[in-house]
MARLUMNU-220794 format. One line per 10 residues: their letters; for each residue x, y, z of N, C-alpha, C. Coordinates in Angstrom, 1 decimal. Example, Ala and Ser with C-alpha at 12.3 -4.5 7.8 and 13.67 -1.06 7.14 Angstrom:
# MARLUMNU-220794
AS) 13.2 -5.7 7.8 12.3 -4.5 7.8 13.2 -3.3 7.8 ~ 12.8 -2.2 7.1 13.7 -1.1 7.1 12.9 0.0 7.9 .
# end
This chain:
# MARLUMNU-220794
MFNISFSGDE) 0.8 -1.2 0.0 0.0 0.0 0.0 0.9 1.2 0.0 ~ 0.5 2.3 -0.7 1.2 3.5 -0.8 0.3 4.7 -1.0 ~ 0.8 5.8 -0.7 0.0 7.1 -0.8 0.6 7.9 -2.0 ~ -0.3 8.4 -2.8 0.1 9.3 -3.9 -0.6 10.6 -3.9 ~ 0.0 11.7 -4.2 -0.6 13.0 -4.2 -0.6 13.5 -5.7 ~ -1.7 14.0 -6.1 -1.8 14.6 -7.5 -2.2 16.0 -7.4 ~ -1.8 16.8 -8.2 -2.2 18.2 -8.3 -2.5 18.6 -9.7 ~ -3.5 19.5 -9.9 -3.9 19.9 -11.3 -5.0 19.0 -11.8 ~ -5.4 19.3 -13.0 -6.5 18.6 -13.6 -6.1 17.7 -14.7 ~ -4.8 17.3 -14.8 -4.3 16.5 -15.9 -4.8 15.0 -15.6 .
SFPVEFSENE) -5.0 14.3 -16.7 -5.3 12.9 -16.6 -3.9 12.1 -16.8 ~ -3.9 10.9 -16.4 -2.7 10.1 -16.5 -3.1 8.6 -16.9 ~ -2.3 8.0 -17.8 -2.6 6.6 -18.2 -2.1 5.6 -17.1 ~ -2.8 4.5 -16.9 -2.5 3.5 -16.0 -2.7 2.2 -16.7 ~ -1.7 1.2 -16.6 -1.8 -0.1 -17.1 -1.6 -1.1 -16.1 ~ -2.3 -2.3 -16.2 -2.1 -3.4 -15.2 -1.8 -4.6 -16.0 ~ -1.0 -5.5 -15.5 -0.8 -6.8 -16.1 -2.0 -7.7 -15.7 ~ -2.2 -8.8 -16.4 -3.3 -9.7 -16.1 -3.4 -10.1 -14.7 ~ -4.6 -10.1 -14.1 -4.9 -10.4 -12.7 -4.4 -9.4 -11.7 ~ -4.0 -8.2 -12.1 -3.6 -7.2 -11.2 -4.8 -6.2 -11.2 .
SMTAEFEPHI) -5.0 -5.5 -10.0 -6.0 -4.5 -9.9 -5.6 -3.5 -8.9 ~ -6.4 -2.4 -8.8 -6.1 -1.3 -8.0 -7.4 -0.6 -7.5 ~ -7.4 -0.2 -6.3 -8.5 0.7 -5.9 -7.9 2.0 -5.4 ~ -8.5 3.1 -5.9 -7.9 4.4 -5.6 -9.0 5.2 -4.8 ~ -8.6 5.9 -3.8 -9.5 6.7 -3.0 -9.1 8.1 -3.1 ~ -10.0 9.0 -3.5 -9.8 10.4 -3.7 -10.7 11.2 -2.7 ~ -10.2 12.3 -2.3 -11.0 13.2 -1.5 -12.1 13.8 -2.3 ~ -13.3 14.0 -2.0 -13.8 13.6 -0.7 -14.3 12.1 -0.7 ~ -13.4 11.2 -0.6 -13.7 9.8 -0.5 -14.5 9.2 -1.6 ~ -14.0 9.4 -2.8 -14.5 8.8 -4.0 -13.6 7.5 -4.3 .
IVPVADYYDG) -14.3 6.4 -4.4 -13.5 5.1 -4.6 -13.7 4.7 -6.0 ~ -12.6 4.5 -6.7 -12.6 4.1 -8.1 -12.0 2.7 -8.2 ~ -12.9 1.7 -8.4 -12.4 0.3 -8.5 -11.9 0.1 -10.0 ~ -11.0 -0.9 -10.1 -10.6 -1.3 -11.5 -11.0 -2.7 -11.6 ~ -11.9 -3.0 -12.6 -12.4 -4.3 -12.8 -11.7 -5.1 -13.9 ~ -11.9 -6.4 -13.9 -11.4 -7.3 -15.0 -12.3 -7.0 -16.2 ~ -11.8 -7.4 -17.4 -12.5 -7.2 -18.6 -13.3 -8.5 -19.0 ~ -14.5 -8.3 -19.6 -15.3 -9.3 -20.1 -14.6 -9.8 -21.4 ~ -14.4 -11.1 -21.6 -13.7 -11.7 -22.7 -14.6 -12.6 -23.6 ~ -15.9 -12.5 -23.4 -16.8 -13.4 -24.1 -17.2 -12.7 -25.4 .
DYEFTPSSQE) -18.3 -13.3 -26.0 -18.8 -12.7 -27.3 -19.4 -11.4 -27.0 ~ -19.4 -10.5 -28.1 -20.0 -9.2 -28.0 -21.2 -9.1 -29.0 ~ -21.5 -10.2 -29.7 -22.5 -10.1 -30.7 -23.4 -11.3 -30.5 ~ -24.8 -11.1 -30.4 -25.7 -12.2 -30.2 -26.9 -12.1 -31.1 ~ -27.5 -13.3 -31.4 -28.7 -13.3 -32.2 -29.8 -13.9 -31.4 ~ -31.0 -13.3 -31.4 -32.1 -13.7 -30.6 -32.4 -15.2 -30.9 ~ -33.0 -15.9 -29.9 -33.4 -17.2 -30.1 -34.7 -17.4 -29.2 ~ -35.2 -18.6 -29.3 -36.4 -18.8 -28.4 -36.1 -19.0 -27.0 ~ -34.8 -19.2 -26.7 -34.3 -19.4 -25.3 -33.8 -18.1 -24.7 ~ -33.9 -17.8 -23.5 -33.3 -16.7 -22.8 -31.8 -16.8 -22.9 .
QTVPIQGLTA) -31.2 -15.7 -23.1 -29.7 -15.6 -23.1 -29.2 -14.6 -22.1 ~ -28.2 -15.0 -21.3 -27.6 -14.1 -20.3 -26.2 -13.9 -20.7 ~ -25.8 -12.7 -20.7 -24.4 -12.3 -21.0 -23.7 -12.2 -19.6 ~ -22.8 -13.1 -19.2 -22.2 -13.1 -17.9 -21.2 -11.9 -17.7 ~ -21.7 -10.7 -17.5 -20.8 -9.6 -17.5 -20.8 -8.9 -16.1 ~ -21.5 -9.4 -15.1 -21.6 -8.8 -13.8 -20.2 -8.6 -13.2 ~ -19.9 -7.4 -12.7 -18.6 -7.2 -12.1 -17.4 -7.0 -13.0 ~ -17.7 -7.1 -14.3 -16.7 -6.9 -15.3 -16.8 -5.6 -16.1 ~ -15.8 -5.2 -16.8 -15.9 -4.1 -17.7 -15.8 -4.5 -19.2 ~ -16.8 -4.0 -20.0 -16.8 -4.3 -21.4 -15.8 -3.5 -22.1 .
RRNITVNPIP) -15.2 -4.1 -23.1 -14.3 -3.3 -24.0 -15.0 -2.6 -25.1 ~ -16.2 -3.0 -25.4 -17.0 -2.3 -26.4 -18.5 -2.6 -26.2 ~ -19.3 -2.0 -27.0 -20.8 -2.3 -26.9 -21.1 -3.7 -27.2 ~ -22.2 -4.2 -26.6 -22.7 -5.5 -26.9 -23.8 -5.3 -27.9 ~ -23.8 -6.1 -29.0 -24.8 -6.0 -30.1 -25.7 -7.2 -30.0 ~ -27.0 -6.9 -30.1 -28.1 -7.9 -30.2 -28.6 -7.8 -31.6 ~ -28.3 -8.7 -32.5 -28.8 -8.7 -33.9 -30.3 -8.8 -34.0 ~ -30.9 -8.3 -35.1 -32.3 -8.6 -35.3 -32.5 -10.0 -35.6 ~ -33.8 -10.5 -35.4 -34.2 -11.8 -35.8 -34.0 -12.0 -37.3 ~ -33.2 -13.0 -37.7 -33.0 -13.2 -39.1 -34.3 -13.4 -39.9 .
SNYGLITWNG) -34.3 -12.9 -41.1 -35.5 -12.9 -41.9 -36.0 -14.3 -42.3 ~ -35.0 -15.3 -42.3 -35.4 -16.6 -42.6 -35.9 -17.4 -41.4 ~ -36.0 -16.8 -40.2 -36.6 -17.5 -39.1 -38.1 -17.4 -39.1 ~ -38.7 -18.5 -38.8 -40.2 -18.6 -38.7 -40.6 -19.1 -37.4 ~ -41.8 -18.7 -36.9 -42.4 -19.3 -35.7 -43.5 -20.2 -36.1 ~ -43.3 -21.4 -35.6 -44.4 -22.5 -35.9 -45.1 -22.7 -34.6 ~ -46.4 -22.6 -34.6 -47.3 -22.8 -33.4 -48.3 -23.9 -33.8 ~ -48.7 -24.6 -32.8 -49.7 -25.7 -32.9 -50.7 -25.5 -31.8 ~ -52.0 -25.3 -32.2 -53.1 -25.1 -31.2 -53.8 -26.4 -30.9 ~ -53.4 -27.5 -31.4 -54.0 -28.8 -31.2 -54.7 -29.3 -32.4 .
SVITVS) -55.0 -28.4 -33.4 -55.6 -28.8 -34.6 -55.1 -28.1 -35.8 ~ -54.4 -27.0 -35.6 -53.9 -26.2 -36.8 -52.5 -25.8 -36.5 ~ -51.6 -26.0 -37.5 -50.2 -25.6 -37.5 -50.2 -24.2 -38.2 ~ -49.6 -23.2 -37.5 -49.5 -21.9 -38.1 -48.0 -21.6 -38.2 ~ -47.6 -21.1 -39.4 -46.2 -20.6 -39.6 -46.3 -19.1 -39.8 ~ -45.6 -18.4 -38.9 -45.6 -16.9 -39.0 -44.2 -16.4 -39.1 .
# end
């Protein structure tokens, strides 16, 4: 643990190696956590099943994209006597 003092409004770059992290505390007690990055897929296509992107507690490197339902997808329903394709 170490104390650092900054003056001025300049920003500064910080890099960490894999599995390293830092928590910084600034007056008036603002805590800035550094999180691990999400390394999974960033593009998804809807399906009939719920999909969860496991990103809790992680930082995304870019936006996550949910694609539209492909035009060749059809929904088939059966009401007991009639099959409907929509």
